[in-house]
All heavy atoms as TSV, in Angstrom:
chain	resi	resn	atom	element	x	y	z
A	1	MET	N	N	0.845	-1.165	-0.045
A	1	MET	CA	C	0.016	-0.024	0.035
A	1	MET	C	C	0.883	1.264	0.051
A	1	MET	O	O	1.924	1.304	0.672
A	1	MET	CB	C	-0.847	0.019	1.282
A	1	MET	CG	C	-1.776	1.277	1.261
A	1	MET	SD	S	-2.979	1.107	2.636
A	1	MET	CE	C	-4.316	0.785	1.727
A	2	ALA	N	N	0.461	2.100	-0.786
A	2	ALA	CA	C	1.247	3.440	-0.906
A	2	ALA	C	C	0.727	4.594	-0.011
A	2	ALA	O	O	-0.506	4.557	0.226
A	2	ALA	CB	C	1.236	3.930	-2.296
A	3	PHE	N	N	1.586	5.428	0.327
A	3	PHE	CA	C	1.265	6.661	1.109
A	3	PHE	C	C	1.213	7.795	0.146
A	3	PHE	O	O	2.345	8.048	-0.407
A	3	PHE	CB	C	2.009	6.986	2.390
A	3	PHE	CG	C	1.792	8.108	3.029
A	3	PHE	CD1	C	0.522	8.237	3.932
A	3	PHE	CD2	C	2.511	9.281	2.908
A	3	PHE	CE1	C	0.331	9.429	4.579
A	3	PHE	CE2	C	2.218	10.479	3.676
A	3	PHE	CZ	C	1.095	10.570	4.383
A	4	ILE	N	N	0.176	8.554	-0.092
A	4	ILE	CA	C	0.160	9.670	-0.955
A	4	ILE	C	C	0.096	10.974	-0.180
A	4	ILE	O	O	-0.792	11.119	0.678
A	4	ILE	CB	C	-1.022	9.549	-2.063
A	4	ILE	CG1	C	-0.827	8.263	-2.923
A	4	ILE	CG2	C	-1.023	10.705	-2.959
A	4	ILE	CD1	C	-1.988	7.968	-3.725
A	5	HIS	N	N	0.813	11.939	-0.573
A	5	HIS	CA	C	0.975	13.175	0.047
A	5	HIS	C	C	1.003	14.313	-0.881
A	5	HIS	O	O	1.893	14.295	-1.832
A	5	HIS	CB	C	2.170	13.337	1.062
A	5	HIS	CG	C	2.306	14.478	1.907
A	5	HIS	ND1	N	1.371	14.845	2.931
A	5	HIS	CD2	C	3.188	15.421	1.903
A	5	HIS	CE1	C	1.679	15.878	3.436
A	5	HIS	NE2	N	2.846	16.443	2.946
A	6	HIS	N	N	0.041	15.257	-0.908
A	6	HIS	CA	C	0.080	16.277	-1.877
A	6	HIS	C	C	0.219	17.659	-1.140
A	6	HIS	O	O	-0.720	17.861	-0.173
A	6	HIS	CB	C	-1.317	16.263	-2.657
A	6	HIS	CG	C	-1.234	16.915	-3.922
A	6	HIS	ND1	N	-2.157	16.688	-4.940
A	6	HIS	CD2	C	-0.377	17.791	-4.522
A	6	HIS	CE1	C	-1.939	17.446	-6.027
A	6	HIS	NE2	N	-0.771	17.994	-5.716
A	7	VAL	N	N	1.074	18.533	-1.549
A	7	VAL	CA	C	1.340	19.807	-0.924
A	7	VAL	C	C	1.157	20.819	-1.857
A	7	VAL	O	O	1.572	20.807	-2.890
A	7	VAL	CB	C	2.811	19.697	-0.389
A	7	VAL	CG1	C	3.094	21.008	0.501
A	7	VAL	CG2	C	3.148	18.592	0.446
A	8	TYR	N	N	0.506	21.981	-1.458
A	8	TYR	CA	C	0.271	23.118	-2.242
A	8	TYR	C	C	1.064	24.286	-1.620
A	8	TYR	O	O	1.022	24.373	-0.370
A	8	TYR	CB	C	-1.230	23.439	-2.305
A	8	TYR	CG	C	-2.037	22.503	-2.905
A	8	TYR	CD1	C	-2.619	21.457	-2.162
A	8	TYR	CD2	C	-2.318	22.544	-4.338
A	8	TYR	CE1	C	-3.372	20.439	-2.811
A	8	TYR	CE2	C	-3.052	21.555	-4.880
A	8	TYR	CZ	C	-3.489	20.514	-4.190
A	8	TYR	OH	O	-4.286	19.573	-4.755
A	9	PHE	N	N	1.665	25.112	-2.575
A	9	PHE	CA	C	2.470	26.217	-2.105
A	9	PHE	C	C	1.881	27.453	-2.605
A	9	PHE	O	O	1.488	27.590	-3.811
A	9	PHE	CB	C	3.884	26.007	-2.595
A	9	PHE	CG	C	4.519	24.851	-2.174
A	9	PHE	CD1	C	4.389	23.560	-2.913
A	9	PHE	CD2	C	5.381	24.945	-0.938
A	9	PHE	CE1	C	5.093	22.473	-2.324
A	9	PHE	CE2	C	5.987	23.673	-0.496
A	9	PHE	CZ	C	5.834	22.522	-1.196
A	10	TRP	N	N	1.881	28.477	-1.710
A	10	TRP	CA	C	1.442	29.836	-2.201
A	10	TRP	C	C	2.543	30.794	-1.854
A	10	TRP	O	O	3.217	30.780	-0.808
A	10	TRP	CB	C	0.216	30.354	-1.237
A	10	TRP	CG	C	-1.035	29.723	-1.554
A	10	TRP	CD1	C	-2.004	30.312	-2.433
A	10	TRP	CD2	C	-1.537	28.419	-1.254
A	10	TRP	NE1	N	-3.122	29.391	-2.456
A	10	TRP	CE2	C	-2.791	28.291	-1.769
A	10	TRP	CE3	C	-1.149	27.434	-0.439
A	10	TRP	CZ2	C	-3.578	27.159	-1.479
A	10	TRP	CZ3	C	-1.890	26.230	-0.152
A	10	TRP	CH2	C	-3.066	26.217	-0.737
A	11	LEU	N	N	2.877	31.651	-2.853
A	11	LEU	CA	C	4.042	32.461	-2.890
A	11	LEU	C	C	3.690	33.837	-2.159
A	11	LEU	O	O	2.500	34.250	-2.451
A	11	LEU	CB	C	4.642	32.775	-4.186
A	11	LEU	CG	C	5.253	31.556	-4.908
A	11	LEU	CD1	C	5.612	31.937	-6.301
A	11	LEU	CD2	C	6.535	31.145	-4.140
A	12	LYS	N	N	4.548	34.507	-1.414
A	12	LYS	CA	C	4.189	35.777	-0.816
A	12	LYS	C	C	4.206	36.760	-1.902
A	12	LYS	O	O	3.482	37.808	-1.828
A	12	LYS	CB	C	5.225	36.209	0.307
A	12	LYS	CG	C	5.040	35.291	1.499
A	12	LYS	CD	C	6.037	35.800	2.564
A	12	LYS	CE	C	5.904	34.945	3.759
A	12	LYS	NZ	N	6.744	35.471	4.777
A	13	ASN	N	N	4.875	36.734	-2.946
A	13	ASN	CA	C	4.957	37.632	-4.036
A	13	ASN	C	C	4.530	36.824	-5.318
A	13	ASN	O	O	5.351	36.459	-6.123
A	13	ASN	CB	C	6.351	38.107	-4.206
A	13	ASN	CG	C	6.934	39.104	-3.088
A	13	ASN	OD1	O	6.177	39.858	-2.656
A	13	ASN	ND2	N	8.014	38.536	-2.552
A	14	PRO	N	N	3.145	36.614	-5.601
A	14	PRO	CA	C	2.670	35.709	-6.599
A	14	PRO	C	C	3.087	36.175	-7.951
A	14	PRO	O	O	3.054	35.402	-8.936
A	14	PRO	CB	C	1.238	35.826	-6.472
A	14	PRO	CG	C	0.900	36.920	-5.638
A	14	PRO	CD	C	2.122	37.204	-4.718
A	15	ASP	N	N	3.332	37.433	-8.253
A	15	ASP	CA	C	3.758	37.935	-9.571
A	15	ASP	C	C	5.306	37.832	-9.828
A	15	ASP	O	O	5.639	38.087	-11.107
A	15	ASP	CB	C	3.276	39.371	-9.781
A	15	ASP	CG	C	1.790	39.469	-9.740
A	15	ASP	OD1	O	1.126	38.563	-10.158
A	15	ASP	OD2	O	1.350	40.544	-9.292
A	16	ASN	N	N	5.965	37.332	-8.900
A	16	ASN	CA	C	7.452	37.272	-9.032
A	16	ASN	C	C	7.821	35.936	-9.698
A	16	ASN	O	O	7.883	34.764	-8.964
A	16	ASN	CB	C	8.096	37.323	-7.767
A	16	ASN	CG	C	9.657	37.396	-7.873
A	16	ASN	OD1	O	10.271	36.846	-8.593
A	16	ASN	ND2	N	10.330	38.240	-7.002
A	17	LYS	N	N	8.129	35.798	-10.908
A	17	LYS	CA	C	8.438	34.573	-11.658
A	17	LYS	C	C	9.578	33.906	-11.241
A	17	LYS	O	O	9.778	32.776	-11.210
A	17	LYS	CB	C	8.386	34.829	-13.164
A	17	LYS	CG	C	7.019	35.208	-13.826
A	17	LYS	CD	C	6.124	34.160	-13.659
A	17	LYS	CE	C	4.810	34.512	-14.242
A	17	LYS	NZ	N	3.659	33.580	-13.872
A	18	GLU	N	N	10.570	34.731	-10.796
A	18	GLU	CA	C	11.844	34.119	-10.196
A	18	GLU	C	C	11.652	33.482	-8.975
A	18	GLU	O	O	12.282	32.375	-8.869
A	18	GLU	CB	C	12.876	35.285	-10.046
A	18	GLU	CG	C	13.412	35.958	-11.316
A	18	GLU	CD	C	14.419	37.102	-11.067
A	18	GLU	OE1	O	14.586	37.472	-9.763
A	18	GLU	OE2	O	14.863	37.695	-11.961
A	19	GLU	N	N	10.844	33.804	-8.119
A	19	GLU	CA	C	10.416	33.019	-6.893
A	19	GLU	C	C	9.720	31.724	-7.304
A	19	GLU	O	O	10.008	30.780	-6.644
A	19	GLU	CB	C	9.608	34.048	-5.977
A	19	GLU	CG	C	10.226	35.046	-5.244
A	19	GLU	CD	C	9.475	35.742	-4.243
A	19	GLU	OE1	O	8.377	35.280	-3.850
A	19	GLU	OE2	O	10.065	36.856	-3.915
A	20	GLN	N	N	8.886	31.834	-8.171
A	20	GLN	CA	C	8.183	30.644	-8.633
A	20	GLN	C	C	9.126	29.653	-9.209
A	20	GLN	O	O	9.191	28.432	-8.868
A	20	GLN	CB	C	7.095	30.892	-9.496
A	20	GLN	CG	C	6.323	29.547	-9.852
A	20	GLN	CD	C	5.043	29.792	-10.710
A	20	GLN	OE1	O	5.014	30.804	-11.458
A	20	GLN	NE2	N	4.108	29.075	-10.742
A	21	GLU	N	N	10.049	30.051	-9.980
A	21	GLU	CA	C	11.106	29.211	-10.629
A	21	GLU	C	C	12.028	28.614	-9.649
A	21	GLU	O	O	12.482	27.527	-9.622
A	21	GLU	CB	C	11.953	29.934	-11.691
A	21	GLU	CG	C	11.091	30.283	-12.976
A	21	GLU	CD	C	11.852	31.124	-13.910
A	21	GLU	OE1	O	12.970	31.544	-13.655
A	21	GLU	OE2	O	11.108	31.569	-14.790
A	22	ALA	N	N	12.375	29.490	-8.607
A	22	ALA	CA	C	13.246	28.966	-7.457
A	22	ALA	C	C	12.498	27.887	-6.722
A	22	ALA	O	O	13.129	26.906	-6.229
A	22	ALA	CB	C	13.616	30.212	-6.650
A	23	LEU	N	N	11.175	28.087	-6.483
A	23	LEU	CA	C	10.453	27.123	-5.700
A	23	LEU	C	C	10.289	25.742	-6.419
A	23	LEU	O	O	10.668	24.752	-5.829
A	23	LEU	CB	C	9.075	27.575	-5.411
A	23	LEU	CG	C	8.007	26.590	-4.863
A	23	LEU	CD1	C	8.409	26.118	-3.560
A	23	LEU	CD2	C	6.679	27.209	-4.841
A	24	ILE	N	N	10.169	25.920	-7.704
A	24	ILE	CA	C	10.048	24.626	-8.575
A	24	ILE	C	C	11.355	23.882	-8.588
A	24	ILE	O	O	11.479	22.781	-8.402
A	24	ILE	CB	C	9.428	24.929	-9.867
A	24	ILE	CG1	C	7.993	25.286	-9.751
A	24	ILE	CG2	C	9.676	23.771	-10.873
A	24	ILE	CD1	C	7.287	25.780	-11.015
A	25	ALA	N	N	12.473	24.687	-8.659
A	25	ALA	CA	C	13.847	24.063	-8.783
A	25	ALA	C	C	14.133	23.467	-7.387
A	25	ALA	O	O	14.717	22.316	-7.335
A	25	ALA	CB	C	14.844	25.249	-8.966
A	26	GLY	N	N	13.643	23.993	-6.219
A	26	GLY	CA	C	13.967	23.400	-4.971
A	26	GLY	C	C	13.059	22.151	-4.868
A	26	GLY	O	O	13.591	21.081	-4.287
A	27	LEU	N	N	11.920	22.141	-5.366
A	27	LEU	CA	C	10.950	20.960	-5.335
A	27	LEU	C	C	11.688	19.790	-6.100
A	27	LEU	O	O	11.602	18.601	-5.760
A	27	LEU	CB	C	9.650	21.246	-5.800
A	27	LEU	CG	C	8.935	22.197	-4.856
A	27	LEU	CD1	C	7.483	22.457	-5.568
A	27	LEU	CD2	C	8.674	21.541	-3.455
A	28	LYS	N	N	12.312	20.097	-7.289
A	28	LYS	CA	C	12.864	19.013	-8.235
A	28	LYS	C	C	13.964	18.454	-7.394
A	28	LYS	O	O	14.319	17.232	-7.690
A	28	LYS	CB	C	13.369	19.787	-9.471
A	28	LYS	CG	C	12.280	20.013	-10.287
A	28	LYS	CD	C	12.877	20.688	-11.498
A	28	LYS	CE	C	11.655	21.007	-12.508
A	28	LYS	NZ	N	12.162	21.656	-13.801
A	29	LYS	N	N	14.660	18.998	-6.517
A	29	LYS	CA	C	15.718	18.510	-5.604
A	29	LYS	C	C	15.314	17.294	-4.724
A	29	LYS	O	O	16.086	16.573	-4.256
A	29	LYS	CB	C	16.479	19.437	-4.860
A	29	LYS	CG	C	17.316	20.422	-5.675
A	29	LYS	CD	C	17.959	21.491	-4.834
A	29	LYS	CE	C	18.669	22.486	-5.637
A	29	LYS	NZ	N	19.501	23.534	-4.872
A	30	LEU	N	N	14.001	17.179	-4.532
A	30	LEU	CA	C	13.363	16.120	-3.778
A	30	LEU	C	C	13.307	14.927	-4.464
A	30	LEU	O	O	13.211	13.825	-3.798
A	30	LEU	CB	C	12.076	16.681	-3.153
A	30	LEU	CG	C	12.090	17.855	-2.223
A	30	LEU	CD1	C	10.646	18.155	-1.918
A	30	LEU	CD2	C	13.026	17.516	-0.861
A	31	ALA	N	N	13.254	14.822	-5.796
A	31	ALA	CA	C	12.976	13.692	-6.515
A	31	ALA	C	C	13.942	12.492	-6.204
A	31	ALA	O	O	13.551	11.388	-6.206
A	31	ALA	CB	C	13.047	14.030	-8.065
A	32	PRO	N	N	15.336	12.709	-5.789
A	32	PRO	CA	C	16.083	11.591	-5.639
A	32	PRO	C	C	15.917	10.959	-4.190
A	32	PRO	O	O	16.566	10.121	-3.934
A	32	PRO	CB	C	17.480	12.185	-5.748
A	32	PRO	CG	C	17.413	13.608	-6.294
A	32	PRO	CD	C	16.064	13.996	-6.120
A	33	VAL	N	N	15.048	11.543	-3.364
A	33	VAL	CA	C	14.904	10.944	-2.050
A	33	VAL	C	C	14.502	9.412	-2.216
A	33	VAL	O	O	13.639	9.020	-2.903
A	33	VAL	CB	C	13.693	11.799	-1.324
A	33	VAL	CG1	C	13.318	10.964	0.017
A	33	VAL	CG2	C	14.148	13.035	-1.072
A	34	GLU	N	N	15.340	8.733	-1.510
A	34	GLU	CA	C	15.187	7.220	-1.678
A	34	GLU	C	C	13.984	6.646	-1.398
A	34	GLU	O	O	13.400	5.741	-2.090
A	34	GLU	CB	C	16.327	6.478	-0.765
A	34	GLU	CG	C	16.371	5.070	-0.927
A	34	GLU	CD	C	17.610	4.394	-0.220
A	34	GLU	OE1	O	18.713	5.125	-0.174
A	34	GLU	OE2	O	17.480	3.397	0.372
A	35	SER	N	N	13.179	7.046	-0.471
A	35	SER	CA	C	11.903	6.622	-0.048
A	35	SER	C	C	10.738	7.037	-0.944
A	35	SER	O	O	9.650	6.557	-0.802
A	35	SER	CB	C	11.522	6.794	1.458
A	35	SER	OG	O	11.467	8.185	1.703
A	36	LEU	N	N	11.081	7.983	-1.847
A	36	LEU	CA	C	9.948	8.517	-2.686
A	36	LEU	C	C	9.894	7.651	-3.907
A	36	LEU	O	O	10.774	7.457	-4.782
A	36	LEU	CB	C	10.440	10.002	-3.102
A	36	LEU	CG	C	9.448	10.815	-3.651
A	36	LEU	CD1	C	8.118	10.995	-2.970
A	36	LEU	CD2	C	10.086	12.228	-4.056
A	37	ARG	N	N	8.747	6.901	-4.019
A	37	ARG	CA	C	8.535	6.171	-5.300
A	37	ARG	C	C	8.186	6.977	-6.512
A	37	ARG	O	O	8.666	6.634	-7.526
A	37	ARG	CB	C	7.232	5.217	-5.009
A	37	ARG	CG	C	7.088	4.202	-6.140
A	37	ARG	CD	C	5.790	3.490	-6.116
A	37	ARG	NE	N	5.571	2.868	-4.793
A	37	ARG	CZ	C	4.321	2.234	-4.613
A	37	ARG	NH1	N	3.388	2.287	-5.393
A	37	ARG	NH2	N	4.099	1.563	-3.413
A	38	PHE	N	N	7.480	8.096	-6.317
A	38	PHE	CA	C	7.080	8.889	-7.517
A	38	PHE	C	C	6.786	10.319	-7.038
A	38	PHE	O	O	6.226	10.359	-5.879
A	38	PHE	CB	C	5.778	8.292	-7.999
A	38	PHE	CG	C	5.121	9.273	-9.170
A	38	PHE	CD1	C	5.526	9.154	-10.419
A	38	PHE	CD2	C	4.177	9.962	-8.806
A	38	PHE	CE1	C	5.087	9.964	-11.431
A	38	PHE	CE2	C	3.479	10.752	-9.860
A	38	PHE	CZ	C	4.086	10.835	-11.117
A	39	SER	N	N	7.054	11.185	-7.803
A	39	SER	CA	C	6.692	12.688	-7.410
A	39	SER	C	C	6.375	13.365	-8.692
A	39	SER	O	O	6.911	13.085	-9.869
A	39	SER	CB	C	7.824	13.436	-6.741
A	39	SER	OG	O	8.972	13.543	-7.601
A	40	GLN	N	N	5.534	14.401	-8.575
A	40	GLN	CA	C	5.155	15.190	-9.643
A	40	GLN	C	C	4.908	16.699	-9.227
A	40	GLN	O	O	4.283	16.820	-8.146
A	40	GLN	CB	C	3.806	14.728	-10.291
A	40	GLN	CG	C	3.166	15.375	-11.545
A	40	GLN	CD	C	4.171	15.174	-12.627
A	40	GLN	OE1	O	4.510	14.080	-12.993
A	40	GLN	NE2	N	4.537	16.326	-13.431
A	41	ILE	N	N	5.498	17.598	-9.911
A	41	ILE	CA	C	5.339	19.015	-9.594
A	41	ILE	C	C	4.360	19.615	-10.571
A	41	ILE	O	O	4.393	19.368	-11.677
A	41	ILE	CB	C	6.728	19.745	-9.812
A	41	ILE	CG1	C	7.722	19.104	-8.835
A	41	ILE	CG2	C	6.464	21.179	-9.519
A	41	ILE	CD1	C	9.118	19.545	-8.966
A	42	GLY	N	N	3.451	20.391	-10.101
A	42	GLY	CA	C	2.421	20.965	-10.898
A	42	GLY	C	C	2.152	22.521	-10.702
A	42	GLY	O	O	2.596	23.026	-9.687
A	43	ILE	N	N	1.568	23.132	-11.565
A	43	ILE	CA	C	1.028	24.563	-11.460
A	43	ILE	C	C	-0.390	24.513	-11.877
A	43	ILE	O	O	-0.713	23.511	-12.614
A	43	ILE	CB	C	1.920	25.493	-12.349
A	43	ILE	CG1	C	1.826	25.071	-13.798
A	43	ILE	CG2	C	3.320	25.521	-11.828
A	43	ILE	CD1	C	2.503	26.117	-14.660
A	44	PRO	N	N	-1.136	25.422	-11.473
A	44	PRO	CA	C	-2.536	25.488	-11.883
A	44	PRO	C	C	-2.877	25.472	-13.303
A	44	PRO	O	O	-2.165	25.970	-14.111
A	44	PRO	CB	C	-3.019	26.840	-11.200
A	44	PRO	CG	C	-2.098	27.285	-10.196
A	44	PRO	CD	C	-0.777	26.622	-10.680
A	45	ALA	N	N	-3.797	24.646	-13.692
A	45	ALA	CA	C	-4.202	24.545	-15.084
A	45	ALA	C	C	-4.684	26.074	-15.594
A	45	ALA	O	O	-5.323	26.706	-14.968
A	45	ALA	CB	C	-5.274	23.613	-15.258
A	46	PRO	N	N	-4.427	26.318	-16.806
A	46	PRO	CA	C	-4.766	27.565	-17.449
A	46	PRO	C	C	-6.266	27.661	-17.795
A	46	PRO	O	O	-6.605	27.603	-18.973
A	46	PRO	CB	C	-3.747	27.849	-18.625
A	46	PRO	CG	C	-3.526	26.385	-19.073
A	46	PRO	CD	C	-3.459	25.579	-17.771
A	47	THR	N	N	-7.121	27.444	-17.018
A	47	THR	CA	C	-8.521	27.380	-17.144
A	47	THR	C	C	-9.238	28.323	-16.215
A	47	THR	O	O	-8.857	28.497	-15.084
A	47	THR	CB	C	-9.100	26.031	-17.285
A	47	THR	OG1	O	-10.427	25.962	-17.548
A	47	THR	CG2	C	-8.930	25.447	-15.867
A	48	ASP	N	N	-10.431	28.796	-16.686
A	48	ASP	CA	C	-11.179	29.633	-15.749
A	48	ASP	C	C	-12.426	29.003	-15.227
A	48	ASP	O	O	-13.427	29.618	-14.819
A	48	ASP	CB	C	-11.566	31.059	-16.508
A	48	ASP	CG	C	-10.403	31.808	-16.656
A	48	ASP	OD1	O	-9.526	31.803	-15.809
A	48	ASP	OD2	O	-10.430	32.634	-17.657
A	49	ARG	N	N	-12.525	27.670	-15.221
A	49	ARG	CA	C	-13.648	26.977	-14.685
A	49	ARG	C	C	-13.843	27.198	-13.163
A	49	ARG	O	O	-12.809	27.160	-12.482
A	49	ARG	CB	C	-13.451	25.477	-14.939
A	49	ARG	CG	C	-13.531	25.104	-16.397
A	49	ARG	CD	C	-13.405	23.645	-16.683
A	49	ARG	NE	N	-14.430	22.902	-15.858
A	49	ARG	CZ	C	-14.189	21.711	-15.440
A	49	ARG	NH1	N	-13.005	21.026	-15.566
A	49	ARG	NH2	N	-15.148	21.008	-14.814
A	50	PRO	N	N	-15.016	27.588	-12.828
A	50	PRO	CA	C	-15.144	27.897	-11.354
A	50	PRO	C	C	-14.871	26.785	-10.348
A	50	PRO	O	O	-14.641	27.117	-9.106
A	50	PRO	CB	C	-16.743	28.364	-11.229
A	50	PRO	CG	C	-17.260	27.822	-12.479
A	50	PRO	CD	C	-16.311	27.567	-13.530
A	51	VAL	N	N	-14.915	25.623	-10.707
A	51	VAL	CA	C	-14.672	24.489	-9.841
A	51	VAL	C	C	-13.119	24.271	-9.558
A	51	VAL	O	O	-12.724	23.413	-8.706
A	51	VAL	CB	C	-15.245	23.104	-10.309
A	51	VAL	CG1	C	-16.712	23.216	-10.556
A	51	VAL	CG2	C	-14.616	22.709	-11.713
A	52	ILE	N	N	-12.269	24.875	-10.219
A	52	ILE	CA	C	-10.834	24.728	-10.138
A	52	ILE	C	C	-10.232	25.830	-9.240
A	52	ILE	O	O	-10.442	27.050	-9.499
A	52	ILE	CB	C	-10.092	24.661	-11.588
A	52	ILE	CG1	C	-10.689	23.552	-12.332
A	52	ILE	CG2	C	-8.626	24.568	-11.336
A	52	ILE	CD1	C	-10.070	23.445	-13.734
A	53	ASP	N	N	-9.495	25.405	-8.290
A	53	ASP	CA	C	-8.858	26.321	-7.442
A	53	ASP	C	C	-7.478	26.768	-8.113
A	53	ASP	O	O	-6.585	25.883	-8.350
A	53	ASP	CB	C	-8.494	25.720	-6.032
A	53	ASP	CG	C	-7.732	26.556	-5.087
A	53	ASP	OD1	O	-7.478	27.748	-5.463
A	53	ASP	OD2	O	-7.582	26.149	-3.922
A	54	ARG	N	N	-7.314	27.990	-8.447
A	54	ARG	CA	C	-6.125	28.453	-9.042
A	54	ARG	C	C	-5.307	29.453	-8.207
A	54	ARG	O	O	-4.515	30.215	-8.627
A	54	ARG	CB	C	-6.564	29.167	-10.397
A	54	ARG	CG	C	-7.017	28.258	-11.530
A	54	ARG	CD	C	-7.251	28.960	-12.697
A	54	ARG	NE	N	-6.330	30.010	-13.147
A	54	ARG	CZ	C	-5.251	29.802	-13.753
A	54	ARG	NH1	N	-4.954	28.536	-14.218
A	54	ARG	NH2	N	-4.359	30.844	-14.078
A	55	THR	N	N	-5.668	29.416	-6.952
A	55	THR	CA	C	-5.026	30.305	-6.012
A	55	THR	C	C	-3.614	29.861	-5.629
A	55	THR	O	O	-2.750	30.643	-5.202
A	55	THR	CB	C	-5.817	30.495	-4.670
A	55	THR	OG1	O	-5.778	29.215	-4.055
A	55	THR	CG2	C	-7.214	30.958	-4.943
A	56	TYR	N	N	-3.250	28.600	-5.693
A	56	TYR	CA	C	-1.949	28.212	-5.379
A	56	TYR	C	C	-0.950	28.378	-6.467
A	56	TYR	O	O	-1.256	28.666	-7.680
A	56	TYR	CB	C	-1.939	26.678	-4.965
A	56	TYR	CG	C	-2.288	25.798	-6.017
A	56	TYR	CD1	C	-1.143	25.068	-6.809
A	56	TYR	CD2	C	-3.437	25.379	-6.396
A	56	TYR	CE1	C	-1.458	24.252	-7.776
A	56	TYR	CE2	C	-3.826	24.559	-7.493
A	56	TYR	CZ	C	-2.741	24.004	-8.107
A	56	TYR	OH	O	-2.997	23.084	-9.208
A	57	HIS	N	N	0.329	28.345	-6.352
A	57	HIS	CA	C	1.376	28.656	-7.327
A	57	HIS	C	C	2.127	27.466	-7.711
A	57	HIS	O	O	2.724	27.495	-8.874
A	57	HIS	CB	C	2.347	29.800	-6.753
A	57	HIS	CG	C	1.497	31.074	-6.501
A	57	HIS	ND1	N	1.190	31.294	-5.176
A	57	HIS	CD2	C	0.976	31.920	-7.272
A	57	HIS	CE1	C	0.428	32.501	-5.242
A	57	HIS	NE2	N	0.369	32.825	-6.470
A	58	ALA	N	N	2.294	26.506	-6.907
A	58	ALA	CA	C	2.826	25.134	-7.299
A	58	ALA	C	C	2.296	24.127	-6.388
A	58	ALA	O	O	1.837	24.450	-5.321
A	58	ALA	CB	C	4.245	25.378	-7.218
A	59	SER	N	N	2.438	22.884	-6.873
A	59	SER	CA	C	2.092	21.762	-6.009
A	59	SER	C	C	3.099	20.641	-6.196
A	59	SER	O	O	3.806	20.592	-7.181
A	59	SER	CB	C	0.686	21.226	-6.329
A	59	SER	OG	O	0.704	20.627	-7.492
A	60	LEU	N	N	3.081	19.798	-5.147
A	60	LEU	CA	C	3.982	18.665	-5.110
A	60	LEU	C	C	3.310	17.399	-4.758
A	60	LEU	O	O	2.687	17.411	-3.578
A	60	LEU	CB	C	5.225	18.869	-4.064
A	60	LEU	CG	C	6.221	17.662	-4.008
A	60	LEU	CD1	C	6.920	17.364	-5.263
A	60	LEU	CD2	C	7.193	17.910	-2.943
A	61	LEU	N	N	3.173	16.433	-5.664
A	61	LEU	CA	C	2.411	15.218	-5.338
A	61	LEU	C	C	3.588	14.087	-4.991
A	61	LEU	O	O	4.538	13.894	-5.863
A	61	LEU	CB	C	1.593	14.715	-6.484
A	61	LEU	CG	C	1.035	13.390	-6.351
A	61	LEU	CD1	C	0.059	13.258	-5.211
A	61	LEU	CD2	C	0.475	12.849	-7.747
A	62	CYS	N	N	3.447	13.525	-3.897
A	62	CYS	CA	C	4.518	12.527	-3.559
A	62	CYS	C	C	3.870	11.158	-3.186
A	62	CYS	O	O	2.987	11.160	-2.485
A	62	CYS	CB	C	5.344	12.918	-2.254
A	62	CYS	SG	S	6.242	14.449	-2.498
A	63	VAL	N	N	4.451	10.081	-3.688
A	63	VAL	CA	C	4.017	8.716	-3.416
A	63	VAL	C	C	5.086	7.958	-2.781
A	63	VAL	O	O	6.222	7.728	-3.261
A	63	VAL	CB	C	3.500	7.994	-4.755
A	63	VAL	CG1	C	2.946	6.632	-4.363
A	63	VAL	CG2	C	2.379	8.823	-5.427
A	64	PHE	N	N	4.939	7.469	-1.570
A	64	PHE	CA	C	5.800	6.745	-0.761
A	64	PHE	C	C	5.266	5.244	-0.675
A	64	PHE	O	O	4.148	5.046	-0.571
A	64	PHE	CB	C	6.000	7.261	0.614
A	64	PHE	CG	C	6.390	8.659	0.567
A	64	PHE	CD1	C	5.542	9.739	0.623
A	64	PHE	CD2	C	7.814	9.014	0.545
A	64	PHE	CE1	C	5.940	11.155	0.613
A	64	PHE	CE2	C	8.261	10.405	0.645
A	64	PHE	CZ	C	7.355	11.426	0.595
A	65	ASP	N	N	6.275	4.423	-0.442
A	65	ASP	CA	C	5.949	3.079	-0.005
A	65	ASP	C	C	5.369	2.887	1.186
A	65	ASP	O	O	5.483	3.655	2.091
A	65	ASP	CB	C	7.084	2.056	-0.215
A	65	ASP	CG	C	7.662	1.869	-1.638
A	65	ASP	OD1	O	6.723	1.888	-2.495
A	65	ASP	OD2	O	8.814	1.735	-1.819
């Protein structure tokens, strides 16, 4: 059985692309963690559907054994 952990990140300066790129670069450094079976970094989908939360700036999905 796997343990799934999904983390959402909100930037203090949401219009600062450099901060978003630095956050994503930092999240990519977690990929080699030995106990991590799978990881995926995401950003909000470019859609305006009211059911989609677009307030976060990046997310990290982790799957552990």
